[in-house]
N, C-alpha and C positions, 0 to 999 in steps of 0.2 A: 459787756461783750462788744466785739467789733465785727464788722462784716467779714474780715479775714478769719476771725475765730470760727464763725459759722461755716465758712467755706472749708476750712481745715477740718472741722468736726465731721462734715458730710464726706469729705475726701477720705478721712480715716475710717469712717463707717463703711464705705465701699471697699477699701483695701482690706480691713479686718474682717469684713463680711464675705470675703472670698468672691467678689465680683470679677476680679482680674482673671482667675482661671476659666471663667465662663465666656470670655471674649477673646478674640484672636489678637487684639492689640493691648492697650494699656489704659489706665485711669490717669487723667491729668487735671491739674488745677489751672484755671484761667484760660489757657490757650491750647488748642490741638495742633501738634506739629504736622508737617507734611507726612501723611500716612495713607497706606492703602489697606488698612485693617479695620476691625471693629474697635472703636474707642469710646470711652466715656469721658466727658469734660465737665468739670464742676466750675460754675461761673457765678460770682456774687451778683445780685440784683439790687437789693435794698435792705436797710436796717434803720428803723425809726424808734424813738423813745429813749427814756433814761431809766426809770425804775421798772416800768413794764415795757419790754421791747418786742417788736415784731419785725421779722426779716424774711426775705425770700432769696433762695439760692436756686439756680437753674442747673439741671443735669441734661446734657445733650448726649444721646446715645447714637453714635455714628455707625452706620452699616452700609457697606458697598451695595449698589444696586445689582440685581440679577438681570439676565437677558431672557425675555419672553417674546417669542416670535420676532426676534431682531430688535426689540425695543428695551431700553432700560426701564426697570420697574422696581419699586421698593421690595426688599426681601422681608416681607411682612412676618414670615415665620421666625426669623432671627430677631427682628425688632420686637416682636411680641414676647419671645422667650427672655431676652435680656431685660425688657421692661418689667416683666413679671418677677424676675429675680430681684430687681431693685425695689419694686413696689413691696414685695414680701419682706425684704430686709428693713425698709423704712418703717413699715407697719409694726414690725416686731421689735423696734428699738425703744429703749427706755433710758432717759437721762434725767430722772428725778423731776425737777421743776421745769425742765425744758420740754416743750411739746413740739413734736415734729409731725407734720401732715403733708399729704400730697394735695396741692391746690388744683392742678390741672395738667393736661398733656396735649401736645399738638404734634403733628407730623409735618415736617418741612422737607423741601427738596433742594439739593445743591446740584443742579443739572450739569454744570460745567465739570464737576468732580465725579458725576455719576454715583452720587450718594444720596441717601435720605437719612434724616435724623429725627428721632423722637425727643422732643423737648419736654422735660418734666419739671414743673415748678414745685419746689419744696418749701413749705412755710415753717417758720420757727416762731414760737412764743415763749417768753421767759419773764418771770418777775424777779427782779434783783432788788432786795431790800437796801 
């Protein structure tokens, strides 16, 4: 497998798993275009090994901030809802010898854009004879 194979597999999992209707924007591979909506971006991180491969692909869930008392703050309700949808989808996926797990999540701010995004690291393991 290649890192692009893993990225495409996760992208298709999100599209086929109906994540797109649960967000106001779209699901993208590699780069998020200029957008003012909720978007999910699938970005490759690493892939190592030959027969036994381990790889990581990152999912960034972008959600516009909300205004609370005149200040931009993360829309935690939407971030949580979209994250849960994706977590449930990944946990329920089965690809035979390919194991998919969630390695971790972080919340990051893009203050200039008035956005926060939840970054989910998705790990893959596969043995290829």
